[in-house]
Wavefront OBJ file of the C-alpha trace (Angstrom):
o trace
v 118.109 131.035 144.727
v 118.140 128.380 147.240
v 120.081 125.417 146.526
v 116.628 123.090 145.919
v 115.481 125.532 143.586
v 118.865 125.743 141.710
v 118.039 121.657 141.467
v 114.562 122.101 140.115
v 115.707 124.983 138.056
v 118.349 122.535 136.380
v 116.217 119.358 136.170
v 113.775 121.728 134.038
v 116.563 122.730 131.448
v 118.221 119.331 131.451
v 114.655 118.205 130.181
v 114.236 120.495 127.832
v 117.823 119.525 126.587
v 116.667 115.986 126.617
v 113.928 116.966 124.231
v 116.793 118.181 121.828
v 118.431 114.851 122.196
v 115.805 112.823 120.989
v 115.669 114.945 117.959
v 118.956 114.633 116.776
v 119.560 112.944 113.431
v 122.513 110.830 113.654
v 125.408 109.647 116.578
v 127.364 112.685 115.851
v 124.467 115.346 116.877
v 123.643 113.384 119.770
v 127.058 113.378 121.076
v 127.565 117.565 120.271
v 124.661 118.197 121.862
v 125.375 116.244 125.195
v 128.968 118.000 125.355
v 127.108 121.508 125.080
v 124.349 120.089 127.941
v 127.088 119.179 130.122
v 128.554 122.598 129.909
v 125.890 125.207 129.488
v 123.049 123.340 131.977
v 125.199 121.040 134.649
v 128.166 123.697 134.269
v 130.932 121.217 133.406
v 132.650 122.664 130.760
v 135.296 119.983 130.790
v 133.879 117.001 128.888
v 134.158 114.945 125.917
v 132.360 111.765 124.485
v 134.071 108.392 122.508
v 132.635 106.057 120.854
v 133.035 102.519 120.310
v 134.651 101.622 117.217
v 133.994 98.024 116.223
v 136.440 97.544 113.642
v 139.457 98.767 115.462
v 137.845 97.277 119.077
v 138.495 101.107 120.308
v 136.910 103.793 121.806
v 137.075 106.648 119.597
v 136.949 110.244 120.402
v 133.803 111.988 118.523
v 133.170 115.469 120.250
v 134.117 117.813 123.427
v 133.863 121.485 124.047
v 136.214 124.055 123.210
v 137.206 124.591 126.335
v 138.156 120.765 126.762
v 140.731 121.223 123.695
v 142.444 124.194 125.134
v 142.534 122.344 128.516
v 143.399 118.620 127.152
v 144.715 119.103 123.474
v 144.511 116.334 121.332
v 142.043 113.101 122.856
v 143.813 109.825 122.762
v 141.861 106.786 121.657
v 141.070 103.961 124.216
v 141.805 100.211 124.054
v 141.236 97.487 126.075
v 143.480 97.866 129.489
v 144.696 101.079 129.526
v 142.815 103.249 130.780
v 139.909 103.970 133.439
v 137.399 104.858 130.353
v 137.983 101.441 129.003
v 137.140 99.661 132.546
v 134.075 101.573 132.982
v 132.910 101.072 129.504
v 133.583 97.366 130.117
v 131.681 97.372 133.416
v 129.122 99.852 132.221
v 129.502 101.426 136.210
v 129.916 105.518 136.458
v 132.705 105.838 138.488
v 133.812 109.353 139.669
v 137.481 110.306 141.300
v 138.574 113.243 143.560
v 141.872 112.994 141.968
v 142.163 111.004 139.007
v 146.087 110.931 138.990
v 146.432 108.552 142.048
v 144.116 105.776 140.103
v 146.673 102.954 138.708
v 144.629 102.660 135.979
v 144.541 106.299 134.695
v 145.434 106.601 131.131
v 147.765 109.912 131.318
v 149.571 110.547 134.828
v 150.374 113.700 134.034
v 147.011 114.919 132.622
v 145.794 118.338 133.950
v 142.285 116.616 135.227
v 142.435 116.071 138.622
v 138.347 115.185 139.406
v 137.012 113.355 137.208
v 133.560 111.432 136.465
v 133.412 108.699 133.838
v 129.663 107.473 132.454
v 128.748 104.630 130.409
v 126.646 105.118 127.643
v 125.672 101.723 127.342
v 127.451 99.788 124.247
v 127.722 103.441 122.436
v 130.985 104.266 124.433
v 131.486 106.630 127.678
v 130.963 110.055 128.254
v 133.983 111.783 130.684
v 133.489 114.965 133.072
v 136.559 116.355 134.962
v 137.741 119.532 136.775
v 141.036 120.875 137.001
v 140.581 121.055 141.018
v 140.342 117.708 143.530
v 137.537 116.604 144.970
v 135.122 118.963 142.904
v 131.816 116.704 142.606
v 129.019 116.248 145.152
v 126.315 113.800 144.724
v 123.959 116.211 142.943
v 126.674 116.358 140.357
v 126.938 112.734 139.892
v 123.150 112.504 140.278
v 122.489 115.145 137.430
v 125.342 113.928 135.114
v 123.829 110.249 135.169
v 120.827 111.758 134.138
v 122.391 113.153 131.110
v 124.268 110.327 130.338
v 120.921 108.427 130.532
v 119.330 110.463 128.161
v 121.982 110.414 126.102
v 122.523 106.622 125.826
v 118.588 106.686 124.717
v 118.988 109.024 121.916
v 121.967 107.176 120.742
v 119.783 104.185 120.712
v 117.218 106.175 118.567
v 119.320 107.797 116.537
v 120.789 104.388 115.749
v 117.617 103.171 114.870
v 116.716 105.950 112.443
v 120.257 105.177 110.805
v 118.676 101.468 110.509
v 115.233 102.461 109.048
v 116.675 105.104 106.682
v 119.002 102.487 105.109
v 115.791 100.175 104.777
v 113.971 103.229 103.142
v 116.850 103.405 100.801
v 116.888 99.838 99.752
v 112.959 100.205 99.561
v 112.982 102.991 97.023
v 115.610 101.037 95.206
v 113.189 98.034 94.837
v 110.649 100.450 94.326
v 112.385 101.581 91.263
v 113.189 98.853 89.986
v 109.929 97.051 89.844
v 108.473 100.146 88.593
v 110.766 100.067 85.586
v 112.574 97.091 84.936
v 109.636 95.195 85.451
v 106.764 97.025 84.326
v 108.668 98.103 81.035
v 108.926 94.822 79.454
v 105.382 93.589 81.184
v 104.147 96.436 78.984
v 105.862 95.162 75.843
v 104.622 91.747 76.521
v 100.634 93.395 76.872
v 101.382 94.991 73.821
v 102.937 92.055 71.193
v 100.219 89.919 72.863
v 97.222 91.921 71.424
v 99.091 92.156 68.096
v 99.402 87.988 68.182
v 95.570 87.978 68.944
v 94.694 90.239 65.703
v 96.748 87.747 63.494
v 96.008 83.966 65.056
v 93.204 82.548 66.866
v 95.478 80.083 69.365
v 93.923 78.989 72.452
v 97.232 79.458 73.843
v 96.905 83.078 74.022
v 94.478 83.322 76.655
v 97.242 81.588 78.923
v 99.540 83.908 78.214
v 97.276 86.864 79.305
v 96.695 85.575 82.189
v 99.876 84.883 83.362
v 100.546 88.650 82.240
v 97.414 90.002 84.195
v 99.056 87.908 87.091
v 102.074 89.668 87.029
v 100.712 92.762 86.926
v 98.564 92.182 90.149
v 101.926 90.383 91.764
v 103.874 93.563 91.177
v 100.826 96.073 92.123
v 100.963 94.088 95.655
v 104.962 94.663 95.662
v 104.790 98.233 95.179
v 101.878 98.401 97.829
v 103.955 96.523 100.775
v 107.463 98.593 99.521
v 105.872 102.003 99.271
v 103.487 102.106 102.212
v 104.769 99.173 104.396
v 102.671 99.459 107.911
v 103.049 103.065 108.007
v 99.629 104.679 107.900
v 98.654 108.645 107.161
v 96.619 110.881 109.661
v 93.497 108.906 110.893
v 89.445 110.343 111.356
v 86.679 108.994 112.065
v 85.210 107.457 108.745
v 81.948 105.367 108.056
v 83.490 101.360 106.946
v 80.179 100.564 105.224
v 80.570 103.854 102.975
v 84.142 103.339 102.662
v 83.318 99.860 101.915
v 80.642 100.587 98.671
v 83.409 102.998 97.295
v 85.933 100.097 97.189
v 83.876 97.776 95.856
v 83.620 100.053 92.764
v 87.387 99.742 92.442
v 87.527 95.869 91.752
v 86.214 93.379 89.007
v 83.230 92.302 90.851
v 81.941 90.560 87.871
v 77.899 89.532 88.965
v 79.447 89.097 92.731
v 77.098 91.253 94.829
v 77.758 93.497 98.332
v 75.618 93.997 101.223
v 76.325 96.339 104.071
v 74.105 95.453 107.009
v 75.096 98.709 109.579
v 76.778 101.928 109.857
v 79.722 101.421 111.599
v 82.105 104.301 112.296
v 85.546 103.977 113.776
v 89.184 106.065 113.100
v 91.224 105.053 110.420
v 93.410 106.145 107.480
v 90.757 106.183 104.890
v 92.830 105.243 102.183
v 94.478 102.377 103.777
v 91.529 101.076 104.825
v 89.751 100.870 101.018
v 93.053 99.399 100.723
v 91.932 96.820 102.966
v 88.646 95.944 101.820
v 89.425 95.971 98.236
v 92.021 93.362 98.546
v 89.225 91.080 100.642
v 86.697 91.605 97.849
v 89.249 90.936 94.810
v 90.139 87.504 97.560
v 86.367 86.754 97.898
v 86.023 87.188 94.009
v 88.842 84.962 93.266
v 88.413 82.238 95.332
v 84.485 82.104 95.839
v 83.464 83.228 91.761
v 82.231 85.728 90.120
v 78.436 85.208 91.409
v 79.571 85.521 95.368
v 77.900 87.360 97.735
v 79.880 89.723 99.737
v 78.867 91.155 103.322
v 79.932 93.878 105.517
v 78.703 94.403 109.086
v 79.417 95.252 112.645
v 80.334 93.383 115.434
v 78.816 92.766 118.663
v 78.994 95.834 121.047
v 80.050 97.643 118.158
v 83.730 96.325 118.444
v 84.497 96.563 115.006
v 83.433 95.036 111.725
v 83.614 92.028 109.689
v 83.670 91.107 106.044
v 82.357 87.469 104.313
v 81.248 86.353 101.975
v 79.177 82.684 100.778
v 81.755 81.165 99.092
v 83.887 77.692 99.865
v 85.324 79.307 103.055
v 89.254 79.023 104.285
v 90.021 75.201 105.594
v 90.824 74.975 109.052
v 94.642 73.614 108.171
v 95.351 76.849 105.779
v 93.618 79.681 108.382
v 97.125 79.956 110.346
v 99.079 80.689 107.075
v 96.601 82.620 105.348
v 98.046 86.050 105.776
v 101.786 85.181 105.674
v 104.052 86.746 102.770
v 103.667 84.709 99.739
v 101.419 81.928 100.887
v 98.505 80.730 98.212
v 96.933 77.613 97.655
v 96.846 78.052 94.107
v 97.812 80.791 91.459
v 96.951 83.828 93.660
v 99.866 85.947 94.368
v 100.087 85.133 97.630
v 100.098 89.042 99.090
v 96.641 90.136 99.036
v 95.705 89.214 102.554
v 99.291 89.895 103.599
v 98.139 93.515 102.814
v 94.849 92.969 104.800
v 97.299 92.204 107.811
v 99.837 94.879 107.286
v 96.776 97.718 107.340
v 95.577 95.795 110.460
v 98.847 96.166 112.105
v 99.100 99.605 111.421
v 95.676 100.649 112.834
v 96.577 98.059 115.684
v 93.384 95.946 114.869
v 93.182 92.717 115.574
v 92.261 90.222 112.523
v 90.610 86.945 113.087
v 89.380 84.490 109.951
v 86.748 82.255 110.827
v 83.701 80.887 108.830
v 80.531 83.266 107.683
v 76.891 81.744 108.643
v 76.580 79.975 105.267
v 80.303 78.544 105.329
v 82.261 81.242 103.308
v 85.103 82.681 104.640
v 84.968 85.878 107.213
v 87.329 88.408 108.587
v 86.631 90.153 111.791
v 88.563 93.315 112.587
v 88.601 94.120 116.263
v 89.230 97.907 116.056
v 89.080 98.577 119.812
v 91.722 97.308 122.084
v 89.914 96.036 124.793
v 87.664 94.226 122.502
v 87.939 90.315 121.514
v 86.707 90.158 117.974
v 83.951 87.442 117.151
v 80.783 86.663 119.203
v 80.797 86.913 122.821
v 79.672 83.206 123.586
v 81.595 80.858 121.554
v 81.571 76.871 121.726
v 84.457 74.931 121.941
v 84.390 73.408 118.749
v 83.636 76.545 117.179
v 86.493 78.123 118.954
v 89.047 75.685 117.822
v 88.063 76.197 114.452
v 88.905 80.079 114.347
v 92.131 81.266 113.492
v 92.927 85.099 115.520
v 95.740 87.192 114.219
v 96.906 89.919 116.621
v 99.036 92.590 115.380
l 1 2 3 4 5 6 7 8 9 10 11 12 13 14 15 16 17 18 19 20 21 22 23 24 25 26 27 28 29 30 31 32 33 34 35 36 37 38 39 40 41 42 43 44 45 46 47 48 49 50 51 52 53 54 55 56 57 58 59 60 61 62 63 64 65 66 67 68 69 70 71 72 73 74 75 76 77 78 79 80 81 82 83 84 85 86 87 88 89 90 91 92 93 94 95 96 97 98 99 100 101 102 103 104 105 106 107 108 109 110 111 112 113 114 115 116 117 118 119 120 121 122 123 124 125 126 127 128 129 130 131 132 133 134 135 136 137 138 139 140 141 142 143 144 145 146 147 148 149 150 151 152 153 154 155 156 157 158 159 160 161 162 163 164 165 166 167 168 169 170 171 172 173 174 175 176 177 178 179 180 181 182 183 184 185 186 187 188 189 190 191 192 193 194 195 196 197 198 199 200 201 202 203 204 205 206 207 208 209 210 211 212 213 214 215 216 217 218 219 220 221 222 223 224 225 226 227 228 229 230 231 232 233 234 235 236 237 238 239 240 241 242 243 244 245 246 247 248 249 250 251 252 253 254 255 256 257 258 259 260 261 262 263 264 265 266 267 268 269 270 271 272 273 274 275 276 277 278 279 280 281 282 283 284 285 286 287 288 289 290 291 292 293 294 295 296 297 298 299 300 301 302 303 304 305 306 307 308 309 310 311 312 313 314 315 316 317 318 319 320 321 322 323 324 325 326 327 328 329 330 331 332 333 334 335 336 337 338 339 340 341 342 343 344 345 346 347 348 349 350 351 352 353 354 355 356 357 358 359 360 361 362 363 364 365 366 367 368 369 370 371 372 373 374 375 376 377 378 379 380 381 382 383 384 385 386 387 388 389 390 391 392
């Protein structure tokens, strides 16, 4: 095999190893795969990784190959000013040496390692690759080692993000448990006591208590929705927005309100989350515009998305930039219904805008195409200034 073909083969194998790095679940696993790759793929069996320990402000050894343990023994911990490894960590610059014993900053002048490459892993640490002979590395070795180090750094960053995300998910799970049990149980008891009180006396205060308990139930449902699902969506498939709207309408207490669907519109979506979005818009319309409100679902120009509008009083211009904010409300609502709408839109990479309907009511426009601008293509300057747009 020629040198060029050998390099191509090594690069292909290194690419496959990168996939393993990116699939690693934690930093330790990333480091173990990295040293294994340097040994098996690059043919450099003497290598180890040190990660930065913030609590001791030092580089601590975390993994090495079996051959490295046989040659080196126990690896030292590096601190500021006592090694070439720390210099590389601080500078972020790759260094390689034909004979590391000749360097002033070498940690151990009696080291069995002669040729050495030290590669920074960003803020995470360093990777050291060595041999027991001098002048052992050529430019190709350094180039391939740099690729491995860059991929290892990216994998460490991903593993750190996953760890943070897992921690957040654990806290959310704990929150959901508290809300489901510690809040709902006393709410159920209070509702039962209210029914007993209503059987025993006729007091105007009981209606106020019932409304307060109902509001608490809605608030808990909204909090659980945000905590459990957040910005995640399941598998998407083409769905008819009009059909989903009709089914969503049946899940909402709408009183004498009416729903009209203008046209059929299909878009890739998670049907359950889309239904959630529509249900919250319908509840919002009934709550703010009254039990006889007319709600309409239709298609935006050029099939760029869909809208939901009503014939209620509309949303004042001063409130439009805040209506999707967490907890924002102008009355006794929970302030979470439209937050859920925003979160579902974000999860689908849709753009949502609130503006006026033809009758002066509220109109929510969802652009489901990345290259589309929600709303009509021709708007006057005055109309444009009265609209608020939210881009996930």
